[in-house]
N, C-alpha and C positions, 0 to 999 in steps of 0.2 A: 560646555566645551566649545571653544571657538576655533575656526580654521578656515583657510581660504578654500575657494571652490577647487575641488580636486581635478587632476588631469587624468582622463581616461583615454587610453590609446591602444592600438593593436600593432602587432609587429609588421615590419615592412612587407609589401609595399603600401599597405593601407595604414595611414596615420590619421589619428582622430583626436582632436583636442577638445575636450568637454568644455573648458572655460571659453575658448575662442568661439566655438559654435553656439554656445549659450548666449554670449553677448552679441553675436552677429548671426542671427538665425537666417537659414536659407529661405528662399522665396517660393515662388509658385510650385515647383515640382518637388516639394519636400513633405515629409510627414514628421510627427513627433514621437519620441519614446522617452520615458523617464527612467533615469538610472539611480534614483534615490535609494531603491532597495539594494542595489549593488554597493553603493557607497557606504550605506549603514552596515551592511553585512561584513564587508571587508574591514571596515574600521573596528567593528565589534570583535571580529575574530582575531585581528592583529593585536588588538589591545590585550586579549586573553593570552595570546602567544607571548607577548612581552611581560605580562604579569607572571606567567610560569617561569620565564627566563630570569626575571628579577628575584623571585622567590628562591629559585634554585641557587642563584649566586649567593644568597644569604643563608643557604643551608636549610631552607624551610620547605616542607612539602606543600604542594599546591592543594592537596586534599585538606590539609589543616587550614589553609588560607580560606577556603570556601566555608569552613565551619565557624570561623571567627569573624564576626561582622566588622570589628575595628581593623583587624589585619587585612581583611578583604578591601576595605575602603582605602587603606594606606597604599596597597599595591596597585589598586585601580587608579588612584590619583597619580602615582609615579609613572605607571605605564601610559596613562593618558597624556601626561606632559611630555614624555619621551616621544610618543607617537606623533604629536603635533608640533614639536619643536625641532626635531632632528631631520625633517624632510625625507623620511623614509619613502621608498617606492615599494608598493605591494604588487607582486606578480600573482595573478589569480588564474584559475582554471576555466573561468567563464569565457565561452566562445561568443563574441559579440554578435556575429551573424545569426547564430542559433538563438541567442537571447532575444534579439529583435524579432525573429520569425515567430518564436513561441509566444512572446508577449503581445505581438500584433494580433494573433488569433484570440488570445484571452480577452483583449480589449474589444475586438469586433463582436465577440460572442457574449460578453458579460450581460447584455440586456436580456438574454434568453435564460439566464441561470435561475431566475425566480423574481418574486416581488421584492421591490425595495420599500421597506416599511419606514414611515416617518412618524415622529412623535416628539416627546420632550423627555429630558433626563437631567440628572443633577451632576454638574461639573465637580469632579472629585477635588480639584484644586481650589475652586472659588466657592463651592457650595451653592452656586446659582443655578437656576433652571435654564437649560439651553435646549435649542431645537436640535434634534439628532435624526439621522437617517441610517437605516440598517440594510445595506445591500447584501446579496449573497456573495460571499468571498470565495476566492480560489487560491489554493496553494499547490504548486506543481513543481516537480523536480525531474530533470533529465540527468541520468548518471551514465558514465562510461563503466560498464561492468568490470572490465579487466583492470582498470587503474584506480577506480573509485573517484575519479574526477567528477565534480559537479559541472557539467558543461553548460547548463542553463537552468533557469527556474522562473516561476511566477510568484512574486511575493504577495500580491493582492490586486484588487481591481482598481484601486485609486490611492496612490501614494500620498497625494496632497491631503486627503481626508483621513487616512489611516496608515501610519508608518509601520504597523505591526507586520512582521514578516511571517506570512501564513505557511511558508514552506519550511522554515527553519525554527520558528519560535513558538508557534501555537501547538498545544498538545490536545489531540482529539481522540475520541473512541475510534479504533480502527475497524469496528464492525467485523463482518465476516472475512475481511481481507487478511485477518490474522490466522484463520483456520489452517491453511497449509503449513504455516510456520510453527505454530504451537502444538498442533495435534497430529495432522496427517503425516508430515515428514518424520517426526519422532516415532510414530507407530510403525512406519515402513522400515525405518532405520533399525528398529529393535525386533523386526520379524513378526510383529503382531498382526499385520494385515498385508494383503495383496491388493491390487487395484480393483478386484472384483469381490473382495470380502464384503459380506452383507452386514448391514447395520439396521437396527430397528427404528422405524419412524411411526410409532403409535403413541397414543396419549400416555403420558407418564409423569411422574413427579419424583423429586428428590427432597423429601421432607416438605419444606414450604416453597421449593423452587419447581415450577412446572413450565419448561420451555415449550414453545411452539415454533412452527415454521413461519415463513414470511406471510404477513397478513393474518396472523393468528389461525393458521391452518395446520392440519395434520395429514400426512399422506396416507396413513392407515395401511402401510405395507412395509416390506423390507426393501431397502435400496442399497445399491452397491456403493463402495467408497468412492468410486469414480463419479457416479451420478450425484452423490452427495456434494462433491466439490463443484461439479458442473452447474447444478441447480441451487447450490448454496443452502441446502437444507440444514436446519438448526438441530432438530432432535437427534438425528444420527450423529452429528458432530459432538453433541453433549454426551451421548452414550459412549462414543469412542474415547473422548477425553476422560470420562469416568473410568473406563476400562484401563487406560494408560496408568492412571493413579493406582488402581487396584493391583496392577502388575509391577508397581514400584518404579515406573519410568518417570523421570523428572524432565519436564519441558524446560525448566529453568536454565540448565546448562547449555542448551541449544540457543535459547533466546538471548542469553547474556553474551554469547560468542558473536551474535549478530548485532550487538549494540543496543538491545532493548532490555532494560533492567526493570523488572516488576517485583513487587513484594511477595513474601511467602503467603501472606493473606490473600493476595490476588490469585496466586497459583492454586490455592485451596478452594477456590470458588469455581464451580463448573461453568459459570457464565463467562469466564475468561476466554473460552474457546470461541465465543460469539463477539468478542471485543469488549466485554464488561470490565474494563480497566478502571482503576481509581483516578488516575490523572490523564491517561491517554498517551499517545505517541505523536511525534512530529512526522510530517510528510517525508522529510529526509530519512528518518529512522526506518520507516516502512519501506521506502524505495530501496534503501541500502540492504535491509534484511532480505527483501525479495530477490535482489540481484544475486544472492548466494546460490540460488538454483541454476541460474544461467552460467555461473562460474564453477559448475560441477561440484558444488558443495563447499566451496571456499569463500569465506566472507572477506571482502577488502574494505578497509575503513574508508569512508567517504571524506573528501576534503575540498576546500575552495582556495585556500592560500598555498601557492606553490613555494614562494620564497619572499623574503623581505630584504631589501638592500639599502644601504645608506648612500648619501650623495657621492661618495667616492667609488661606489660600485661594490663595496665589501658586502658579502652576504651575512646578514644578521641572523637569519633563520632560513632553513630549508626543510621542506616536508620530507619525512621518512615514512614510506608506506608500511602498512602492517596488514598481513594476511593471516587468517585463522581457518583451519579446517573445522567445519561444523557438521556437515553430513557427508556420507560417502558419495562418490560419483554415481553409484548405482541408485541410491535413494533419490538423488537430484534428477536423474533421468526419468524415473518413474513419476515423480511429482510433475515434471515438465510435461510428460506425456498425458497425464491426467488433466492438467490445467489447460492444455491445448483445447480440450473439449469445451472449456468455458467460452472460448471465442469462436468456436465452430457451431455449437448447438446449445450452449448453456446461457447463463445470465448476461454474457457480453457478446452474444451471437451477432448483434447489429454491426460489430466491427468487421465482420467478414465481407460486408459490402460498403461500409463507410470508409475503410482504409484504402488509400491509393497505392498501396505497396503489397508485396507478397506476404500473406499472413500464414503461409504454410508452416512457418517455424515460430509463430507468435504464440505466447501463452500468457495467461493473466488471471486476475481474481478481482471480483467486485466486493463491495462492502457497504452495508447500510446500518447505521446505529439506530437505536430505538426512536420511534416516532419520526423517522426521516430527519434526525438531527444532523447527521453527517452522511456524506456519500463519497465512496472511493472507487477508483479503478487504477490498478497497477498492471502494466503490461511490459513484457520483456521479449527481446530477441537475443541472439547470441551477443550482439554488440552493446545494447543499451537497455536501460530500464527507465520507463517514464511513468511517474505516479501523479495522479490528479485527485485532489480533495475539494469538495465544495460544501459550504455550510454558512450559517450565520454566526457572528461573533457574540451577539446578545450581551453587549457590554453593560447596558443599563438595566440589567435584571429582567430583560424581556425573555420571551419564551417562543421565539420564532423557529419554525421548522421548515424544511424544504418541501416542495410539492411531491406528491406520490410518484410522479414520473421522473424523479431526480436521477435514477439510474440511467435512463435514456439520455437525459440532458448531459450528464457528466461524461458519458461515453462519446457523445457527439463532440463535446469540447476536447476530450482526449484525442479523438481521431483527427480533428482539425489541427491540433497542435502537432500531432505525429506526422500528418501529411505535409505540413509546412516545413517541419524539421527535416523530413526525408527529402523533400525537394531541394532544400538548402545544402544538405550533405548526406548523401546516401551511405557513405562509408561508415557513419556512426552506427547505423542500424545493423548492417551485415545480415540482411534478411534472408539471404540464400544459404547461409551456413546452417546446415541441419544438425540436430542433436543426435549424435551417433549412440546407439545402444552399447554401453560398455560390457565387457565380459563380467559375468557375475549376476547379471539381470536374467532371471529365469522366467520363462513363459509356460504356464501350465494350462492344459485343457480342463475346463471346469463346467459344471452345470450352471446355466445362466440364472436359474431361479434361486439357487442356494449358494452359489459361489464355492461349492465343494467339488471334490471329485465326483464323477457320476457313480451311481451305485443303486442299491435297493433299500427300501424302507418298508416297514410293516404298517399298513393302513387298514383299520377295521378288520384285523385278523388275517389280512392277505398281504403276502410279500410282493412288492411291485418295484419294477425297475424305474429309475428316474434318470433319463438320459435323452430326452427329446430335443432339448436345445442346449447347445454348448457354446462356449466362447473362451477367450484366453485371459488369464489373470497374471499380471506381472508381480514378481516377488524379488526382493533382495535377499532376505534371510527367511527362513521358514518355508512353508509350502501349504497348499490347501488341505483342509481337514477331510476326513472321510465323510461320505454321505450319512446323514442321521436325521431322525424325525424332529428332534428338538434341541439340537446343539450346534446350529450353524450360523447364528447371527448374534453379533455383539449387541447386547441390550435386549435381546428377545426374551419374552416370557411365555409360559405354557399356553395361555389363551391366544397369544399372537401366532404361535406355531399351529394351533388347531385351526384358527381362522384361515391361515395360509394353505394348509393341506386340504381342508374342505373345499376351498376355492380351486386349488390345483386339480382336484379330482371332479370338478364340474359343478360344485354347489354355488349358487348366487347368494352371497352372504355379506356383501358390502366391502369385501377385501379390495383394497386399492382405490376405493371411492374416497376422494378427498373430503375431510371433515372440516367444517368451518366453525370456529369457536368465537365467542364474543359477539359484537353487534355489527361486524362487517358484513355487508350485503352483496359484496362483489363475488362473481363466480370464480371458480378455480382457474378458468382460462384467462379471465380478466386480471387476476392476481399474478398469474404466470407471465403474462405480457407486461404488466406493470413492473415486475421484478427483472425484466430484461430477458426472459427465457425465450429461446427460439423454438420451444416445443409447443404443441397445441394439446398435449395430453400429459398425463402423469408419467409417461414412459419415454425412455430415450430411444432414438432411432439411429444411433451411431453405427458405423460399419467397422469391419475388420481391416480397413485399408491402413497400410503402414504410413500413408501420407498424412493421416490425421490421428485418430485414436486407434489403438491397437485392439480395442475391445468393444464388443457390442453390449450395450446396456439397455436392453428392452425389459419390459415386464418386471416381475417381482424377483426379489433375491434377498439373501441374508447370511448370517453367521452366528455366533451366540455369546452368551454370558449374560447373567442377570444384571439389572440396574440397581438403583437405590444406594445412595451413599450420602454421608453428611456433606452439605454444601449450601451456600446461599448465593446471592447475586445473580447476575445475568438478567435477561428479560424474556418476555414472551415473543420477541422478534429477533433481535440480533445482539443482545447484550446491552448492558447499561452504557449510556454515553458519558462523556466526561466534560462536556461543556467547553469553555475556553480556558485559557491559562497560558502563561509563558513557559517555555521549556528550553532545553539545551540547544545550542547551535552546533554546527559541525566543527570539525577540527581543522587545523592548519594543514598545508600540504605542498606537493611538488609534482611536476610532470609537464609534458610538452603539448602545446596546441597552437596551431598556426595563427589563430586569431584570438588568443586569450587576452583578457583585459589587464591593464595596469592602473594603479592608483597612486598618485603622489600626495603626500601629506605635508602639513606644515603651514605656518602663517596664521592669519586670523580671519574672522567673520563667519557668519552662517551657523545655524544650529544643526547639529548632527541629526537629531530625530524630529525636526519640525518639518512641516509641509513646505517651508520656504527654502529648504536645502536645495542646492543646485542640482535639481533632479531632472530638469527638462533639457533635452538635447535635440537640436535639429540638424539634419544633414541631407544632402542631396541624394535622392533615391537612385539616380543614375550612377552615382559613384559608389553606391553600396555602403555609405558611411552613416546612414541614419535609419529612420523608419518610424512608423506608427504613432498613434496617440495612446497615452496611458492614462 
């Protein structure tokens, strides 16, 4: 495909001519930023829009076009010719100031993401051996929660060397970032758990599948649903997902409504709750799905293209937004309340001091796939969702993984981007908007160790009251169960309950002592710190303050139902990774932004996907029209 260098500008009073500035770069007080990722993205998405339009005019379904290779190539060629011969203007949602701010931070920090590996590989086109380098890549997306607009993104660390858009096109294992979406929210929505419901974290297996927590550890105790999310424990999550299936609750209907389509085979594997997908998800998909919680349970389709106009100003395409109710506002509130603990005392607690803005209403989730293949952090406020992924492409059949401290590294990158974005436009974050508890969310006083109502149990022939420590548990549907000896924790087994009660009544028996499996020699504290935990022990120290978490999650706790069910997949850490691969990009769209970008097409010259595309723009920093090196 050939085309002239596109024109990228913002609405008055700021005018920005990509071609002009590229040919006449600014001097001393300027920085560089590459717009190749934007150019390719808008071109690709507009081409798809035109393909759908052409197919519709012929009475052909686009779904059929995608299934037929010849039909697809035909409409692709037609759309491509139309796109570059009719001088269309593409109006996008991308805010140039935010894009520059976000990519500037990504460029400044890329040297800290990890080792850049060098070696040789075989060129797929020529068959020749070539020198290659593998840096740690980053894909990030900033979404406006209410509109679904993609305000900014980071496509990669070096467009000249790799034009693959890591925010929109690569599919990777989401790791534990999928847990609240696929397991915990559906469980709350269906009244199966409250925030303090206990889940078993003991050595267990499901036929050939034996999950472990981070670093091949086992907590050897009962943990609350809240703490499970805060510390991203795997075994309790698997137990809960297994329980969902036993109760006939399908996560598929929720995930599909949020734009993530997985196969029935994937849903039948318990490792899916740890991110064990077959192909993975894009950063855009994860960010968009996660924004559902900030939107009180409503998913808004994400988009980049607002409209397409011809040279006469006639609108050829205009985005029509789509909203879908996924979860109740009550479930969304409880999930947000639980995930706030992730950033105050859990695996993303570093953000509480790295962020230069009020984190009182920030909630998020970390994710790490097997062997540190992928690392994620997704954070939301009322106004925005910002998702960041880092990992290696491993294009040449290499097997490079991130460093063990990748959680800390990615969170620092996230905070740097977030701080820069907030400095540029505070209104996008809306950090002071609190999440009001909706009617229908019920708070029950429960025993902290069991997650049930306080009550009495019989121990060694003696009836004893269990009510020393209480806390509050949030429910949408359902309510806490009555106190019992052996029926209070999901996934709990008889030997687990005996271990718990013996410990509860004073016996030193190893309960709650973290067990290390495998050959890892790191201590429990070292692993907790490596995983981003703000805790120094296996217990939570959250308070009952309404300003953060509503619940105290100290010491032990649980709830019940037995484990064991047919399943495979998953891993001993955070689910199977998915490696690299190209995936779907976002959809077209519409909406208003004071500094959104525009792209004019038409003419000749320059390869769309090559490193020589007009991707470098220079502008004077003082006028706010340029920025940074990419």
